[in-house]
C-alpha positions, -999 to +999 in steps of 0.1 A: +215+750+621+252+747+610+269+770+636+293+794+620+330+786+623+346+805+651+315+810+672+329+785+697+367+783+699+396+769+719+390+751+752+353+758+749+351+732+721+356+704+747+320+708+758+308+699+723+327+666+725+309+657+757+275+666+744+281+647+711+292+617+731+260+618+751+240+622+719+256+592+703+251+571+735+214+578+735+212+571+697+231+538+703+207+528+730+177+535+708+193+516+679+200+485+701+163+485+712+152+488+676+175+461+664+161+438+691+126+444+679+130+443+641+166+431+633+198+445+619+189+447+582+157+468+587+175+492+610+204+495+584+180+501+555+160+527+574+192+544+585+206+544+549+174+560+535+174+585+563+210+594+556+203+599+519+173+621+526+192+642+552+221+648+527+195+659+502+178+682+527+212+698+536+229+700+503+201+703+477+171+721+494+174+759+498+194+770+528+205+805+538+229+819+564+211+840+590+229+854+620+250+828+638+239+798+617+220+786+586+183+780+581+176+745+567+145+725+561+157+695+580+123+676+583+135+658+614+098+652+624+091+636+591+121+612+595+110+604+630+074+595+620+084+574+590+116+557+602+116+560+640+139+579+664+170+556+661+173+555+623+164+592+621+192+600+646+218+580+628+206+594+595+210+630+607+244+623+621+257+604+590+241+629+566+258+658+584+291+639+584+290+631+547+282+667+539+311+679+560+336+654+546+328+660+509+313+694+506+318+716+537+351+706+554+351+739+572+321+726+592+339+695+605+355+712+635+320+721+646+306+686+640+301+679+677+282+711+681+260+705+650+253+669+657+242+677+693+220+705+679+203+680+656+200+650+679+191+663+713+159+680+700+150+647+682+152+627+714+131+653+733+106+653+705+104+615+706+097+616+743+069+642+738+054+621+709+051+592+733+031+615+757+008+634+733+000+607+707-025+583+721-014+547+721-043+536+699-034+562+672-010+552+644+013+580+632-004+580+598-036+592+615-022+622+635-037+656+629-021+689+620-022+701+656-001+672+667+023+675+638+027+712+647+034+704+683+061+679+673+076+704+648+076+731+675+094+708+698+121+698+673+126+732+656+124+750+689+150+727+703+173+734+674+169+772+679+175+767+717+207+748+711+221+772+685+214+801+709+231+782+737+263+776+716+263+812+704+260+827+738+284+801+753+310+809+727+305+847+722+288+860+752+258+883+757+270+913+736+243+933+717+256+922+683+257+885+692+222+887+708+209+904+676+224+876+654+209+849+677+175+866+675+177+869+637+184+832+633+157+822+657+131+844+640+140+831+606+142+795+616+109+793+634+092+801+601+101+765+592+076+754+619+047+766+598+057+746+567+070+714+582+037+700+596+021+703+561+050+683+547+046+657+575+009+653+567+015+651+530+041+623+536+017+605+560-011+608+535+012+591+510+019+564+536-018+558+540-020+549+503+008+524+506-009+496+526+017+472+514+040+487+539+017+481+568+035+449+579+069+461+567+098+463+591+114+489+569+093+517+583+086+527+619+062+502+635+040+530+648+035+544+613+006+520+607+000+504+641-010+514+676+015+511+704+019+477+719 
């Protein structure tokens, strides 16, 4: 989902500053609510773990350039289910920033684009999760079909944002459309794999009953909604 350098240029970059600002505003609101519920330290720990995992996903796991961007196994749904939306959001943003600062400085000018592409689908997925997961069901007990819906929401959102940035920056020429389609087709293959990873992680969570009352994981992981 790292948009290629030069896809959006010049004055058009201003839009990415605005969308990134909105993304961080939503993340800050979610963080404030989470801190009110569980405290600063648990939020900080969950965010730190999320950041480390995101950096691992971006820098260590296989990733390949396809069309206008790169295909990554981001596992945003997994982060959301285990650590909650706010820590997942800041983990994604910080992991992306650390990667840019130390390993891919050529991506830093596109940071606003890339962070928007990661966070906006996360917020949309969080909203959908609140609607499709019954309040009496803990996240650890969700089924593959539900995990697939969440993955489709998140990964589909990423593809949609990448397509938007590519078309916004380079227009609707045949070559650009072909590259957008190539990226979308390759990226959506991740949707098939991610729910299995989600369920494997959730199965592991079921075995760790000691975390049931922990404030260092998402409250809904083991509990029904209040």
